[in-house]
N, C-alpha and C positions, 0 to 999 in steps of 0.2 A: 327233577327230583333226583336226589342222591341216595336216599334210604329205601328200604324195602317195604315201607308202609306209610300210610297217611297219618299225619300227626292228630292226636285227639287233645283238645285244649279246653280247659274250663274257663268260660269268659264271664262268669257271674260277677266278677269284680269290676268289669269295664262299664257296667251300668251305674256305678256309684262314683264317689269323689276320690281324690288322690289317696293312695294307700300302697303299701309294699305289695300286696296281692295284685293290685291293678298295674303296678310297674312290671311284675313278672309276667302277667297275662299280656301286656303290650309287647314285651320282649318275645314271648312265644308266638304271638300273632305275626309280628314283623319277620321272625325267622321263617315261619311257614309262608308268608306272603312273598318273601324274597327268594326262597329256596324252592318250595314245592309248588306254590301257587294254589294249593288245595289243603283243606283241613276239615276235621269233624269237630264241631263245637258242642260242649255240654254246659251246664249251669244256666240254662234259659229259665225265664219265669215260669212258675208252676202253672200247668194246664195249657201252656202255649201249643204244645205238640202232642196233646193227649189223643189216644185212639178215638175217643168220642168226637173231638173237634174234627179230626181228619175224616172220620165216617160221615159227619154232617156235610162238610164241604164236598166230599166226593160223591154224595148222593145225586149230584146233578147228572151223573152218567147213567142213572136209572130212569131218567126221563124217557118217554116214548119217542120214536123218531120225529113225529111231528112237532113235539116240544123242543127237541134239539134244532130242527129246521127253522123255527122261529128265531133262533139265535144266530143263525148262519151270517157269515160275512158275505160282502157283495160279490166276491170272486166265486162263491159257491151258490149264490142266489142273487142274480142281477137286480131283483126287486128290493133288496135290502139297502138302506142308506149307509150303514156302517161298513168301513173298508178295512180298519186296522184292529178293532176290538171284536170280540165275539167268537163264535163257534167255528171249528174246522173239522171235517169228518175224516174218516179213514181214507187213505189213498194207496191204491196198489201200484206195483211196478216201480217203487222207490226205495232207497236205502234207509229210509226212516218209515216207521209204520206206527202211527198214533192218532188219536182223536183228542180234541180238548177245547178249552176256552181260554181266551186272554181277557183279563179284567183289569181296568184302569183305576185311577185314584177316585173317581166319582162313586165307586162301589163302597168306599169308606168315608168319603168327605162330601158327597152330595153333588148337586148340579153346579155349584159354584166352581167346580174344578173342570167343568166342561168348556171348551173353547170352540168358537165358530171358525170355519174356514181352514182348519188344519186337521187332518185325520188322526194325527198323534194325540189330539186333545178331544176326540169325539166321545160321546156317550157310549157306555157299555150296555149292550143288550143283555138283560137278565130275566130268568123266569119270575113269574109272579109268586107272591107269598102263598096263595092258594095251591100252586103246583108243588112248591117244596117249602113247607112250613119251617121257619127257623134258619133257612139256608143263607139268606142275605145277611142276617145278623152275625152268623158264624164267620162268613168270609170278610165282612167288614172289620170284625174284631181281630181276625188274623192278619189282615192287610196292615192295620195300624201297629200291631205288635212286630211285624216284619220291618216296617219303617223305623221303629224304635231300635231294633236290633241293627239294621243297616247303618243308622246314625252312629250308634255306639262303636261299631267296627270302623267306620270312617274316622271317627275321633281317635281311635287307637292307632290307626295308620298314620294320622297326622302327627300324633305324639311320637311315633316311631321315626318319622321323617324329620323330627326336630322342628315342626311347624306349630303355629297356634292351633290348638286342638279343635277349634271351631271354624277353621278356614273353609271347610267344605259346606258348612250348615246352610248358608244362603243359597247355594246352588240347588240343594235338595229340598228346600222349604216348600216349593211348589212343584215338586218332582212328578214325573209321569210314570212311576214305577208300575211294573206289570206283574200281577199274581196270575199264574198260569196253572191250570188244573189239567193233568194229562192222564190218559189211559193207554197203555200199551197192551193190546191183546195178544194172545198166542198167534204167531204168524201162520196162515194157512198157505198151502201150495199156490193157491190162486193169487195170493198177495204179491207174489214174486213175478207174475206174468207181465211181460213187457219191460222188465227191468233192463236198463242199459248201463247201470253202475253197479259197483261191487255191493252185494247183499249178505255175504257171509264172510267170516273171519275165523282164524284159528286162534285158540287160547288154551294153554295148558294141555296141548295135544289133542283137543277136541274142536270140532267145528261148530260154531255158533252163528245164528242169524243176527243181522243188525236191526235194532230197534230205533237207534239214533246214530248216524254216522259220526266219525271223528270230527270235532269242530273246536274252536276257541270262541267263548262268549265275546260278543262285540262291545259290551259296555263296562261296568264297574264292578259290583259285587252281586254274586248269585247265592241265594240262601235256598237250599233244597231239602225239603222234608220228604223222605222216602217211605215206602210201606213195608219195609222189612224184607223185601225181595232184592237180592243181589243182581247186579247188572251194570251199574255205573262203574266206569274205569277211567283212571287218569293215566296219561303217558308219563313215563319216567324219562329221565335224560339219556338213559342208555337204549331207549327204544322199546322197552318192555311196557306191559300194561299192569297197573296196580289197581286191585279192587277197592273201591270206596266202600267201607262197611256200613250197611244200612241199620245203624244202631237205633233202637227205639228211643224216642225222645230227644234225639239229636238233629243238628242241621249239618249237612255237607256244605261247606263254603268254598267257592272259588272266585277267582278275579278275572276281569275281562280286558281286552286289548286297549280300550281307551284309557282305563285306569293305569295300565302299564305305560302307555304314552305320556299320560299326565304326570306321572311320577318319575319320568326320565329313565324308564326301564328298570326301576328298582323292584316294583311289584311284578310278578311273574303271571302271565296269562297262560294257562295250561291247557293243552289239547285233551279232550275227553270224549267218551262215546258210551253208548248203552247197548249191551249185547243181550240176547234173549236165549232162553233155554226151555221153551215149551211151558212157560208159566207166565200168566198175565201179570202186569205190573202197573201200579199207579205211582205218580209222583207229583209233588207240589212245589215247583220252583217259584221263587220271588226274585225278580230283577230289580235291584235298588237303582233308581235312575233319577238324575236331576231334571230340571225344567227344560222345555224345548229350546229356549233361547239362551241357556247357559253356555257361555264361551269357554271352550277348553283351550287354554293357553299355557305356556310354561310356568311352572310354579316358582315362587321366590326361593330357589335353592341354588346355592353358589355354583354347583357343578351340574346343573340340569342341562340336558341336551336340548337345543332348540328345535321347534317344530312349527308347522304352519297351524295357526289357531283354526278351529272349526266350531260351529254351534253343535250342541248335542242332538238336536232334532235332525239336522242335516246328516250328521253321521249315522244316526239310528236308522233313518229312512233308507239311506244307501245300503246299509248292512242287512236290514231285516226283509227288504223286498226281494232279496235273493233266496229267502227261505221257500220251501216247496208250498207251505200253506199261504204264502203272501205273494206268489208269482202273479204277474199281470196287473199289478196295482202301482208300479213305480212312477207312472205318469200322473198319478192323482195328487201329488204334492210337489210344489216348487220349492227349491232351496230358499231359506230365509237369508242366509249370508250373515257375516260378521257385523256389518255396519248396521243392518236392521236390528239385529239382536241386541247390540249395545244401545241403541236408541230407545228400546222398550224396557231395558233393565234398570 
């Protein structure tokens, strides 16, 4: 990043057909994607990010402990069949301190999006309607809205790269996008016990504890709805940290390493972190992702840098099984490889 702030962009026009307004939005999005790798977007469909919608989705954190435990992943409860989707509890002694749940495409599209034999396409464990009335309908609607937003942004990126605007559509048609609901409570002294990595940072002359350590997202496009509590920060090129404003009714958007590779380094994947200040925080990131067997290979751009193709599922599994909430499961999936992926596509 070269400026002192995160750009704010009205993207309402990219949901429609060709227009001067859409051309301007495309230019603004491409400037942010190639320069900062981060932006805040406005102009979303009415009600998509309403306080009522967020409250309904986040009501899952009000479940009693035994209700959350029924949603645990296998590495937190060996009796559970799900290894990739589901709940992860708070863990002390780490530079990240959060609880939450990862929801897959079946939450919005039903059992037809569940595949056998691959944990990346497993069913998502969810609470029953009697436990959280209206919750499932709320997250399903939000998931579909985020898919539409992700597609609109990827089409804008394609136009900005002078490619056919639908070039990415097939890859994401049967995608395995993840909707993640997160709660960052106030860190207690006990939560730092046993820590072997950095747990505090200095910012603006004050010490803050880490809720999520500095990282670059591994995939494509992240759409983050925040709760109005500051804490998300993006790294500037000069090494400073810029606060991403948690503006009500907007999304914070950033791009991942694989999209940077796919676009020959034109799109920037930016380092970011979450710092805490004795205030609990909720966030709702949506990771827009293609299908498991999508082959990521150089795009048809004249000056694109060559790289070794990879299937999205293989890349994702290698990246995410290094996360603290996914440790210990890497052996549960074998790589699909390029040849198998191309045979089923």
